[in-house]
N, C-alpha and C positions, 0 to 999 in steps of 0.2 A: 460617245454616242452611240444609239441602240439604232437601228435600223427597222421601219414600222411597219415594211411591208412583205418582209418572209413571215413576222405571225399572223397579217392579213393574208395570205398566200396558202400558208399553213391548214386556218380555216376550212380553205374550200377539201382540203384531205381529208381532216376532221370530220368534213357533213358527211362527206361521202362515208365514213364509219361509221356514223352516227345512223345513217342510213339503217341497219341492217338491227332488228328488234332483236336486244339482245333476254336470253334468259330469266324467268324469275332466279331470284338469289347465282345467277351464276355470269361473271363479270366476260364480258362477247370483243369488250375493244377496253382498248387504255393510250391514254395520249401524256406522254410526259411532262413535269410543271411549266418548262419550259413552251412546249408545246413544240418541242422540234422534229419527236419521235412518234406515231401514232401509229397503232394496229387494231387488228381484230380480225372476227371472223363475219364479212360482210355479204356473204350467201349463206344458205344454209340447203338449198336446195339446188343444183348439188355444192356442198361446203368450198366455200374458198374464203385465202388466210392473205392478210392482205400487210404491209408495212406500207410508209409511207413518210420522208424523212424532209427536210425544209430547207437542206443543200447534201452534197455527195460527201456525207461523212465516210461511208464506209460503201466498196464495191458490191463486197459477198458477204452475206451473210449464211448463217445457220438455222434452218427450222427444224424444232423439235415438236412430237406428236408423241403422247402418252397414252394410248388404249386403256379401256377399262379395266382389260387385264392387268395395267404394270409396267408391259413393255413400252419401253420407248424406241422410237427413228430417228435417227437426225437426216438431216441432209441440205448441201448447201444450194444456197441461189443466188443470180444478181440482180443488183436494181438498173432499173433503167429510168432514162428522163422520163418524166411528167409536164403536162404544165403547167404553167405560171413555178417555172423553174425548181418545179419538186422531183424528188427521186422515189420510185414507186417500183413495189414489186408482188405482184398477184400468183395465188399460187391454189392449184385444185389440189384438194386433199385425196379424192381419189384415184388419182392421173397418178401422185408422187408419194403416196404414205399405206400401207395395208389396213385395211380393213379391218380391226379387231373387234370386231363384232358389235352389241348395243349397250350404251351406257353415255357415261362421260369421256370426253378426251378431254387432255389438259394440251395446249401450245404453248409454246416458250420459241421470243426470238432470240440470237443473242449474237454478237460478235464480236470480235477478237478474245475468244475463249470466255465472252463474259455478258449472260443474260440483260438483253436490253428495258426488262424491266418487266413488271409481274404477271405470270401465266393468264391465258384465258381460254376458255373452254367455249367446246359447245357440244351439245346434246345430241347423241342418235339412235331413233328411238325405231322398237319393231315395225313392220311393215302392216 
């Protein structure tokens, strides 16, 4: 028997992710088919990257950002309790990753060495 409250609670997390306006032709958010894992770019100024899960699937995860120059930087972060039994982590890009110039950045969340889904992107434009 499926518990219906978890998908309903995760919709709250998905709604938070959906609040960020996606770039044209670029994926800025992702949710798994089951809705258990959602992540993406939730703010563009400053850039904030968030992952939300329906349960404590993992305590830590790796976030990798590839700059427009092709160089990749990875850092580990902890998940934290969130309302409605969800788990969440929000990372401010500028505080945790180097600025590699203007252009498109690719972001990938990983756990246990495996990607949690496809990469998402954000674009940094010239001032």
